[in-house]
Backbone as a printed PyTorch tensor [residue, N CA C, xyz], in Angstrom:
tensor([[[ 50.5470, 125.0810,  73.5260],
         [ 51.2970, 125.2560,  74.7630],
         [ 51.5110, 123.9280,  75.4930]],

        [[ 50.6390, 122.9740,  75.3150],
         [ 50.8100, 121.6570,  75.9380],
         [ 52.0960, 121.0020,  75.4700]],

        [[ 52.3700, 121.1020,  74.1740],
         [ 53.5910, 120.5030,  73.6270],
         [ 54.8170, 121.2020,  74.1950]],

        [[ 54.7410, 122.5340,  74.3420],
         [ 55.8650, 123.3080,  74.8590],
         [ 56.1440, 122.9430,  76.3190]],

        [[ 55.1000, 122.7760,  77.1250],
         [ 55.2850, 122.3720,  78.5190],
         [ 55.8980, 120.9820,  78.6040]],

        [[ 55.4630, 120.0680,  77.7330],
         [ 56.0140, 118.7080,  77.7220],
         [ 57.5030, 118.7570,  77.3940]],

        [[ 57.8890, 119.6190,  76.4490],
         [ 59.3050, 119.7660,  76.0800],
         [ 60.0960, 120.3200,  77.2620]],

        [[ 59.5360, 121.2760,  77.9930],
         [ 60.2250, 121.8580,  79.1440],
         [ 60.4190, 120.8030,  80.2290]],

        [[ 59.3820, 119.9650,  80.4500],
         [ 59.5220, 118.8950,  81.4370],
         [ 60.6070, 117.9190,  81.0280]],

        [[ 60.6530, 117.5630,  79.7480],
         [ 61.6860, 116.6450,  79.2400],
         [ 63.0740, 117.2490,  79.4510]],

        [[ 63.2180, 118.5320,  79.1570],
         [ 64.5100, 119.1950,  79.3400],
         [ 64.8840, 119.2300,  80.8100]],

        [[ 63.9360, 119.5190,  81.6630],
         [ 64.1950, 119.5520,  83.0980],
         [ 64.6410, 118.2020,  83.6150]],

        [[ 64.0000, 117.1450,  83.1380],
         [ 64.4080, 115.8020,  83.5600],
         [ 65.8070, 115.4870,  83.0610]],

        [[ 66.1200, 115.9000,  81.8510],
         [ 67.4580, 115.6470,  81.3030],
         [ 68.5100, 116.3910,  82.1230]],

        [[ 68.2090, 117.6330,  82.4920],
         [ 69.1420, 118.3920,  83.3240],
         [ 69.2760, 117.7730,  84.7080]],

        [[ 68.1680, 117.2870,  85.2380],
         [ 68.1830, 116.6360,  86.5400],
         [ 69.0670, 115.3890,  86.5060]],

        [[ 69.0180, 114.6480,  85.4260],
         [ 69.7820, 113.4030,  85.3220],
         [ 71.2770, 113.6390,  85.1300]],

        [[ 71.6840, 114.8850,  84.9260],
         [ 73.1150, 115.2000,  84.8340],
         [ 73.7590, 115.1470,  86.2230]],

        [[ 72.9940, 115.4380,  87.2650],
         [ 73.5570, 115.4980,  88.6180],
         [ 74.2330, 114.1980,  89.0490]],

        [[ 73.5930, 113.0270,  88.9050],
         [ 74.2940, 111.7890,  89.2880],
         [ 75.5670, 111.5530,  88.4760]],

        [[ 75.5460, 111.9480,  87.2170],
         [ 76.7310, 111.7910,  86.3730],
         [ 77.8690, 112.6550,  86.9080]],

        [[ 77.5550, 113.8710,  87.3310],
         [ 78.5680, 114.7480,  87.9070],
         [ 79.1630, 114.1600,  89.1820]],

        [[ 78.3280, 113.5130,  89.9780],
         [ 78.8210, 112.8640,  91.1980],
         [ 79.8060, 111.7640,  90.8320]],

        [[ 79.4710, 110.9580,  89.8440],
         [ 80.3660, 109.8700,  89.4330],
         [ 81.6830, 110.4210,  88.8910]],

        [[ 81.6130, 111.4780,  88.1000],
         [ 82.8390, 112.1170,  87.6100],
         [ 83.6840, 112.6100,  88.7830]],

        [[ 83.0500, 113.1730,  89.7980],
         [ 83.8080, 113.6840,  90.9380],
         [ 84.5390, 112.5600,  91.6540]],

        [[ 83.9190, 111.3870,  91.7580],
         [ 84.6020, 110.2570,  92.3850],
         [ 85.8410, 109.8660,  91.5880]],

        [[ 85.7470, 109.8950,  90.2760],
         [ 86.8910, 109.4820,  89.4550],
         [ 87.9850, 110.5490,  89.4300]],

        [[ 87.6040, 111.7850,  89.1540],
         [ 88.6100, 112.8170,  88.9250],
         [ 89.0880, 113.5040,  90.2060]],

        [[ 88.2430, 113.5890,  91.2190],
         [ 88.6320, 114.2820,  92.4450],
         [ 89.0530, 113.3190,  93.5470]],

        [[ 88.6260, 112.0700,  93.4570],
         [ 89.0080, 111.0850,  94.4550],
         [ 87.8640, 110.7560,  95.3890]],

        [[ 88.0650, 109.7620,  96.2380],
         [ 86.9810, 109.2810,  97.1050],
         [ 86.5040, 110.3080,  98.1280]],

        [[ 87.4280, 111.0590,  98.7170],
         [ 87.0380, 112.0070,  99.7580],
         [ 86.1690, 113.1350,  99.1990]],

        [[ 86.6400, 113.7530,  98.1120],
         [ 85.8810, 114.8590,  97.5230],
         [ 84.5790, 114.3410,  96.8930]],

        [[ 84.6350, 113.1500,  96.3020],
         [ 83.4260, 112.5600,  95.7330],
         [ 82.3690, 112.3340,  96.7940]],

        [[ 82.7990, 111.8160,  97.9370],
         [ 81.8600, 111.5850,  99.0400],
         [ 81.2990, 112.8990,  99.5720]],

        [[ 82.1530, 113.9440,  99.6070],
         [ 81.6720, 115.2430, 100.0870],
         [ 80.6360, 115.8380,  99.1380]],

        [[ 80.7490, 115.5460,  97.8460],
         [ 79.7710, 116.0490,  96.8790],
         [ 78.5410, 115.1520,  96.7860]],

        [[ 78.7000, 113.8800,  97.1360],
         [ 77.6140, 112.9130,  96.9980],
         [ 76.3570, 113.3610,  97.7370]],

        [[ 76.5000, 113.7000,  98.9980],
         [ 75.3220, 114.0110,  99.8270],
         [ 74.5790, 115.2490,  99.3310]],

        [[ 75.2500, 116.3990,  99.1530],
         [ 74.4640, 117.5650,  98.7180],
         [ 73.9140, 117.4380,  97.2940]],

        [[ 74.6940, 116.8440,  96.3980],
         [ 74.2280, 116.7430,  95.0090],
         [ 73.0900, 115.7460,  94.9020]],

        [[ 73.2310, 114.5960,  95.5350],
         [ 72.1410, 113.6160,  95.4610],
         [ 70.9290, 114.0780,  96.2710]],

        [[ 71.1580, 114.8730,  97.3200],
         [ 70.0370, 115.4780,  98.0530],
         [ 69.2890, 116.4530,  97.1700]],

        [[ 70.0380, 117.2390,  96.4100],
         [ 69.4230, 118.1750,  95.4630],
         [ 68.6580, 117.4080,  94.3990]],

        [[ 69.2670, 116.3330,  93.9210],
         [ 68.6260, 115.4680,  92.9180],
         [ 67.2870, 114.9400,  93.4520]],

        [[ 67.3160, 114.4210,  94.6700],
         [ 66.0940, 113.8730,  95.2660],
         [ 65.0520, 114.9670,  95.4810]],

        [[ 65.4810, 116.1170,  95.9550],
         [ 64.5410, 117.2150,  96.1970],
         [ 63.8640, 117.6550,  94.9110]],

        [[ 64.6360, 117.8380,  93.8570],
         [ 64.0430, 118.2420,  92.5820],
         [ 63.1470, 117.1450,  92.0120]],

        [[ 63.5760, 115.8980,  92.1340],
         [ 62.7850, 114.7960,  91.5750],
         [ 61.4440, 114.6830,  92.2890]],

        [[ 61.4680, 114.8140,  93.6100],
         [ 60.2280, 114.6460,  94.3810],
         [ 59.3900, 115.9270,  94.3570]],

        [[ 60.0030, 117.0370,  94.7170],
         [ 59.2640, 118.2910,  94.8270],
         [ 58.9570, 118.9060,  93.4630]],

        [[ 59.7580, 118.5760,  92.4630],
         [ 59.5400, 119.1170,  91.1250],
         [ 58.4490, 118.3680,  90.3760]],

        [[ 57.8650, 117.3970,  91.0410],
         [ 56.7390, 116.6570,  90.4710],
         [ 57.1150, 115.9360,  89.1690]],

        [[ 58.3250, 115.4090,  89.1250],
         [ 58.7390, 114.6280,  87.9650],
         [ 58.1100, 113.2520,  88.0410]],

        [[ 58.0120, 112.6080,  86.8930],
         [ 57.4480, 111.2590,  86.8530],
         [ 58.2230, 110.3330,  87.7910]],

        [[ 57.5040, 109.6370,  88.6550],
         [ 58.0940, 108.6850,  89.5950],
         [ 59.2280, 109.3290,  90.4000]],

        [[ 58.9820, 110.5100,  90.9200],
         [ 60.0200, 111.2810,  91.6120],
         [ 60.6510, 110.5570,  92.7870]],

        [[ 59.8310, 109.9860,  93.6750],
         [ 60.3690, 109.3040,  94.8520],
         [ 61.1630, 108.0670,  94.4440]],

        [[ 60.5660, 107.2630,  93.5500],
         [ 61.2670, 106.0550,  93.0870],
         [ 62.5700, 106.4280,  92.3790]],

        [[ 62.4910, 107.4860,  91.6040],
         [ 63.6590, 107.9430,  90.8620],
         [ 64.7690, 108.3690,  91.8240]],

        [[ 64.3980, 109.0580,  92.8910],
         [ 65.3850, 109.5190,  93.8680],
         [ 66.0380, 108.3350,  94.5800]],

        [[ 65.2260, 107.3760,  95.0060],
         [ 65.7610, 106.2170,  95.7340],
         [ 66.6240, 105.3510,  94.8230]],

        [[ 66.0790, 104.9830,  93.6800],
         [ 66.8190, 104.1220,  92.7550],
         [ 68.0610, 104.8460,  92.2310]],

        [[ 67.9140, 106.1250,  91.9200],
         [ 69.0580, 106.9020,  91.4380],
         [ 70.1810, 106.9480,  92.4550]],

        [[ 69.8350, 107.1450,  93.7180],
         [ 70.8510, 107.1830,  94.7770],
         [ 71.5180, 105.8260,  94.9430]],

        [[ 70.7360, 104.7600,  94.8890],
         [ 71.3220, 103.4120,  94.9860],
         [ 72.2350, 103.1100,  93.8080]],

        [[ 71.8080, 103.4750,  92.6110],
         [ 72.6160, 103.2320,  91.4150],
         [ 73.9180, 104.0330,  91.4820]],

        [[ 73.8260, 105.2760,  91.8970],
         [ 75.0320, 106.1070,  92.0000],
         [ 75.9690, 105.5400,  93.0680]],

        [[ 75.4450, 105.0330,  94.1560],
         [ 76.2790, 104.4470,  95.2050],
         [ 77.0540, 103.2480,  94.6720]],

        [[ 76.3560, 102.3450,  93.9870],
         [ 77.0140, 101.1530,  93.4260],
         [ 78.0150, 101.5600,  92.3470]],

        [[ 77.6030, 102.4580,  91.4790],
         [ 78.4990, 102.9030,  90.4030],
         [ 79.7100, 103.6460,  90.9570]],

        [[ 79.5240, 104.3990,  92.0350],
         [ 80.6550, 105.1070,  92.6450],
         [ 81.6910, 104.1110,  93.1490]],

        [[ 81.2260, 103.0060,  93.7310],
         [ 82.1660, 101.9720,  94.1850],
         [ 82.9320, 101.3930,  92.9970]],

        [[ 82.2370, 101.1520,  91.9050],
         [ 82.9040, 100.6380,  90.7040],
         [ 83.8670, 101.6670,  90.1150]],

        [[ 83.4490, 102.9200,  90.0930],
         [ 84.3080, 103.9870,  89.5710],
         [ 85.5680, 104.1070,  90.4230]],

        [[ 85.4390, 103.9990,  91.7330],
         [ 86.6100, 104.0780,  92.6040],
         [ 87.5510, 102.9020,  92.3740]],

        [[ 86.9870, 101.7300,  92.1260],
         [ 87.8260, 100.5670,  91.8150],
         [ 88.5940, 100.8040,  90.5140]],

        [[ 87.9100, 101.2980,  89.4930],
         [ 88.5680, 101.5980,  88.2150],
         [ 89.6300, 102.6700,  88.4230]],

        [[ 89.3270, 103.6670,  89.2370],
         [ 90.2860, 104.7370,  89.5100],
         [ 91.5340, 104.1840,  90.1770]],

        [[ 91.3550, 103.3170,  91.1630],
         [ 92.5050, 102.7420,  91.8610],
         [ 93.3720, 101.9120,  90.9160]],

        [[ 92.7380, 101.1000,  90.0890],
         [ 93.4870, 100.2830,  89.1310],
         [ 94.2220, 101.1860,  88.1470]],

        [[ 93.5620, 102.2200,  87.6700],
         [ 94.1700, 103.1470,  86.7230],
         [ 95.3560, 103.8700,  87.3530]],

        [[ 95.1950, 104.3530,  88.5710],
         [ 96.2850, 105.0600,  89.2520],
         [ 97.4640, 104.1260,  89.5050]],

        [[ 97.1830, 102.8910,  89.9260],
         [ 98.2430, 101.9200,  90.1680],
         [ 98.9850, 101.6140,  88.8690]],

        [[ 98.2290, 101.4410,  87.7850],
         [ 98.8400, 101.1700,  86.4820],
         [ 99.7030, 102.3390,  86.0360]],

        [[ 99.1940, 103.5540,  86.1940],
         [ 99.9450, 104.7390,  85.7680],
         [101.2440, 104.8720,  86.5610]],

        [[101.1790, 104.6190,  87.8610],
         [102.3870, 104.7030,  88.6900],
         [103.3900, 103.6370,  88.2750]],

        [[102.9070, 102.4170,  88.1040],
         [103.7940, 101.3240,  87.7110],
         [104.3780, 101.5820,  86.3260]],

        [[103.5600, 102.0540,  85.4060],
         [104.0300, 102.3390,  84.0490],
         [105.1020, 103.4310,  84.0760]],

        [[104.8770, 104.4360,  84.8900],
         [105.8530, 105.5170,  85.0070],
         [107.1690, 104.9880,  85.5560]],

        [[107.0860, 104.1680,  86.6030],
         [108.2970, 103.5980,  87.1880],
         [109.0200, 102.7050,  86.1870]],

        [[108.2610, 101.8630,  85.4890],
         [108.8780, 100.9400,  84.5360],
         [109.4920, 101.6700,  83.3550]],

        [[108.9100, 102.7990,  82.9930],
         [109.4280, 103.5150,  81.8330],
         [110.6750, 104.3320,  82.1710]],

        [[111.0230, 104.4380,  83.4470],
         [112.1720, 105.2420,  83.8470],
         [113.2670, 104.4340,  84.5390]],

        [[113.0510, 103.1350,  84.7070],
         [114.0040, 102.3050,  85.4350],
         [114.4120, 101.1120,  84.5900]],

        [[115.7040, 100.8390,  84.5640],
         [116.2290,  99.6780,  83.8580],
         [115.8640,  98.4200,  84.6400]],

        [[115.3020,  97.4400,  83.9570],
         [114.8250,  96.2260,  84.6230],
         [115.9680,  95.4110,  85.2300]],

        [[117.0950,  95.3890,  84.5930],
         [118.2200,  94.5680,  85.0790],
         [118.8660,  95.1570,  86.3250]],

        [[119.1860,  96.4310,  86.2760],
         [119.9560,  97.0490,  87.3610],
         [119.1120,  97.7780,  88.3930]],

        [[117.9000,  98.1610,  88.0110],
         [117.0680,  98.9640,  88.9040],
         [117.4790, 100.4230,  88.9250]],

        [[118.3960, 100.7960,  88.0240],
         [118.8630, 102.1770,  87.9430],
         [118.0550, 102.9470,  86.9110]],

        [[118.2610, 104.2330,  86.9100],
         [117.5850, 105.0850,  85.9280],
         [118.0230, 104.7040,  84.5170]],

        [[117.0710, 104.7640,  83.5770],
         [117.4030, 104.4720,  82.1830],
         [117.5840, 105.7770,  81.4100]],

        [[117.7460, 105.6550,  80.0990],
         [118.0130, 106.8370,  79.2710],
         [116.8660, 107.8500,  79.3270]],

        [[115.6330, 107.3740,  79.3980],
         [114.4890, 108.3070,  79.4710],
         [114.5700, 109.1430,  80.7400]],

        [[114.8420, 108.4720,  81.8380],
         [114.9690, 109.1760,  83.1110],
         [116.1510, 110.1310,  83.0850]],

        [[117.2480, 109.6890,  82.4850],
         [118.4300, 110.5480,  82.3610],
         [118.1060, 111.8020,  81.5550]],

        [[117.4010, 111.6270,  80.4520],
         [117.0600, 112.7770,  79.6040],
         [116.2240, 113.7940,  80.3760]],

        [[115.2730, 113.3110,  81.1680],
         [114.4530, 114.2420,  81.9630],
         [115.3010, 114.9550,  83.0090]],

        [[116.1720, 114.2090,  83.6710],
         [117.0160, 114.7920,  84.7260],
         [118.0080, 115.8000,  84.1370]],

        [[118.5710, 115.4840,  82.9720],
         [119.5060, 116.4070,  82.3290],
         [118.7800, 117.7010,  81.9550]],

        [[117.5670, 117.5670,  81.4380],
         [116.7760, 118.7600,  81.1050],
         [116.5560, 119.6410,  82.3170]],

        [[116.2190, 119.0350,  83.4450],
         [116.0240, 119.7980,  84.6840],
         [117.3210, 120.4460,  85.1360]],

        [[118.4260, 119.7000,  85.0400],
         [119.7280, 120.2240,  85.4690],
         [120.1700, 121.4000,  84.6000]],

        [[119.9110, 121.3060,  83.3080],
         [120.2720, 122.4000,  82.3980],
         [119.4780, 123.6610,  82.7560]],

        [[118.1980, 123.5040,  83.0380],
         [117.3900, 124.6680,  83.4270],
         [117.9140, 125.3130,  84.7110]],

        [[118.2680, 124.4840,  85.7010],
         [118.8190, 125.0280,  86.9500],
         [120.1610, 125.7070,  86.7130]],

        [[120.9760, 125.1320,  85.8350],
         [122.2860, 125.7150,  85.5370],
         [122.1450, 127.0570,  84.8250]],

        [[121.1370, 127.1830,  83.9770],
         [120.9380, 128.4270,  83.2360],
         [120.6210, 129.6070,  84.1530]],

        [[119.9440, 129.3290,  85.2520],
         [119.6200, 130.4110,  86.1980],
         [120.6460, 130.4940,  87.3280]],

        [[121.6960, 129.6810,  87.2290],
         [122.7640, 129.7120,  88.2260],
         [122.4500, 128.9960,  89.5130]],

        [[121.4020, 128.1830,  89.5310],
         [121.0010, 127.4940,  90.7580],
         [121.7490, 126.1790,  90.9660]],

        [[122.4670, 125.7150,  89.9410],
         [123.1810, 124.4430,  90.0840],
         [124.3730, 124.4160,  89.1380]],

        [[125.3040, 123.5390,  89.4670],
         [126.4510, 123.3000,  88.5990],
         [126.5190, 121.7980,  88.3530]],

        [[125.7410, 121.3330,  87.3840],
         [125.6510, 119.8830,  87.1820],
         [126.9180, 119.3010,  86.5450]],

        [[127.1050, 118.0110,  86.7680],
         [128.2120, 117.2830,  86.1430],
         [127.6910, 115.9190,  85.7150]],

        [[128.2140, 115.4470,  84.5900],
         [127.8740, 114.1130,  84.1100],
         [129.1640, 113.3150,  84.0270]],

        [[129.1480, 112.1410,  84.6160],
         [130.3030, 111.2530,  84.5780],
         [129.8660, 109.9690,  83.8900]],

        [[130.6450, 109.5210,  82.9260],
         [130.3210, 108.2630,  82.2440],
         [131.3800, 107.2200,  82.5910]],

        [[130.9380, 105.9900,  82.6110],
         [131.8330, 104.8690,  82.8960],
         [131.7090, 103.8720,  81.7510]],

        [[132.8580, 103.4420,  81.2610],
         [132.8920, 102.4480,  80.1910],
         [133.5640, 101.1940,  80.7410]],

        [[132.8930, 100.0670,  80.6640],
         [133.4830,  98.8010,  81.0950],
         [134.2990,  98.2510,  79.9250]],

        [[135.5990,  98.4640,  80.0010],
         [136.4830,  98.0390,  78.9090],
         [136.3520,  96.5370,  78.6480]],

        [[136.2670,  96.2140,  77.3790],
         [136.2430,  94.8260,  76.9140],
         [135.1160,  94.0050,  77.5490]],

        [[134.0180,  94.6620,  77.8710],
         [132.8800,  93.9470,  78.4740],
         [132.3130,  92.8920,  77.5320]],

        [[132.3710,  93.1460,  76.2580],
         [131.8670,  92.1860,  75.2730],
         [132.5550,  90.8350,  75.4300]],

        [[133.8230,  90.8410,  75.8330],
         [134.5470,  89.5810,  76.0310],
         [133.9270,  88.7440,  77.1530]],

        [[133.3900,  89.4020,  78.1830],
         [132.7280,  88.6730,  79.2770],
         [131.5250,  87.9230,  78.7250]],

        [[130.7050,  88.6180,  77.9520],
         [129.5320,  87.9620,  77.3640],
         [129.9450,  86.8470,  76.4160]],

        [[130.9650,  87.0990,  75.5880],
         [131.3840,  86.1050,  74.6040],
         [132.0410,  84.8950,  75.2640]],

        [[132.8760,  85.1270,  76.2580],
         [133.6370,  84.0330,  76.8640],
         [132.7880,  83.2230,  77.8480]],

        [[131.9870,  83.8930,  78.6800],
         [131.2500,  83.1790,  79.7160],
         [129.7890,  82.9730,  79.2900]],

        [[129.0360,  83.9820,  79.2090],
         [127.6770,  84.0220,  78.6500],
         [126.9890,  85.2840,  79.1320]],

        [[125.7960,  85.5170,  78.6310],
         [125.0890,  86.7600,  78.9670],
         [124.6150,  86.7740,  80.4140]],

        [[124.3650,  85.6310,  80.9890],
         [123.9510,  85.5950,  82.3930],
         [125.0730,  86.1180,  83.2830]],

        [[126.2860,  85.6740,  83.0170],
         [127.4380,  86.1750,  83.7720],
         [127.6280,  87.6650,  83.4950]],

        [[127.4670,  88.0770,  82.2380],
         [127.5650,  89.4900,  81.8860],
         [126.5520,  90.3350,  82.6380]],

        [[125.3300,  89.8110,  82.7520],
         [124.2930,  90.5160,  83.5130],
         [124.6960,  90.6620,  84.9770]],

        [[125.2780,  89.6150,  85.5490],
         [125.7140,  89.6790,  86.9580],
         [126.8070,  90.7370,  87.1380]],

        [[127.7140,  90.8200,  86.1590],
         [128.7690,  91.8250,  86.2290],
         [128.1510,  93.2260,  86.2040]],

        [[127.2090,  93.4420,  85.2890],
         [126.5550,  94.7560,  85.1890],
         [125.8160,  95.0760,  86.4820]],

        [[125.1120,  94.0970,  87.0430],
         [124.4030,  94.3200,  88.3040],
         [125.3760,  94.6760,  89.4270]],

        [[126.5070,  93.9830,  89.4900],
         [127.5010,  94.2510,  90.5410],
         [128.0960,  95.6400,  90.3900]],

        [[128.4050,  96.0340,  89.1680],
         [128.9490,  97.3730,  88.9300],
         [127.9090,  98.4230,  89.3080]],

        [[126.6670,  98.2130,  88.9110],
         [125.5930,  99.1590,  89.2310],
         [125.4220,  99.2920,  90.7360]],

        [[125.4500,  98.1580,  91.4370],
         [125.3040,  98.1850,  92.8960],
         [126.4830,  98.9240,  93.5400]],

        [[127.6930,  98.6550,  93.0730],
         [128.8890,  99.3000,  93.6420],
         [128.8400, 100.8130,  93.4380]],

        [[128.4420, 101.2510,  92.2580],
         [128.3640, 102.6920,  91.9970],
         [127.2560, 103.3160,  92.8350]],

        [[126.1040, 102.6480,  92.9030],
         [124.9640, 103.1900,  93.6560],
         [125.2960, 103.3730,  95.1270]],

        [[126.1350, 102.4960,  95.6660],
         [126.4770, 102.5680,  97.0850],
         [127.4710, 103.6880,  97.3930]],

        [[128.0720, 104.2770,  96.3600],
         [129.0910, 105.2940,  96.5990],
         [128.6390, 106.7170,  96.2980]],

        [[127.4560, 106.8900,  95.7520],
         [127.0040, 108.2390,  95.4060],
         [126.0800, 108.7780,  96.4940]],

        [[125.9280, 110.0940,  96.5110],
         [125.0210, 110.7260,  97.4660],
         [123.5770, 110.4520,  97.0350]],

        [[122.6600, 110.6450,  97.9700],
         [121.2590, 110.3480,  97.7040],
         [120.6350, 111.2710,  96.6580]],

        [[121.1950, 112.4740,  96.4930],
         [120.6420, 113.3990,  95.5150],
         [121.2670, 113.2270,  94.1190]],

        [[122.1690, 112.2670,  93.9910],
         [122.8040, 112.0140,  92.7000],
         [122.1230, 110.8540,  91.9970]],

        [[122.2030, 110.8550,  90.7010],
         [121.5210, 109.8480,  89.8810],
         [122.5480, 108.9410,  89.2170]],

        [[122.3100, 107.6550,  89.3220],
         [123.1670, 106.6760,  88.6370],
         [122.3800, 106.1140,  87.4750]]])
């Protein structure tokens, strides 16, 4: 029975050590506000079980564990912020043409899909208008690509200034 009790204590300590990990996950996945709201009760529970449950070095474990979780939570929040910023920037870059700042083909495909769904239920009557710059290749060939880029930017700006805010260029 001594061996069985030792195994139960080991399991209890392992279960106890899951609590700080859950707090750190909450900071990453739920955000700083919800993580902070869970920090106090969960780490309080952790400390209570560590001290009152007569675990090895319960008081030291509670204090050091709380300090470690506090420092790690700050690091987790920093990683979360960088990750969220990267995801937002990546999303924007993947849907916007770098030269014109207008929607690219990926963004168009998503918008067309949404418009088709709305049209199927009768909620919208979408229209697509295309513009072809006749003999644009001659601009690039005769002047250079920098001038061609300026022409494309000017056309994009002119079109963008004439459409409604709910329309996509």
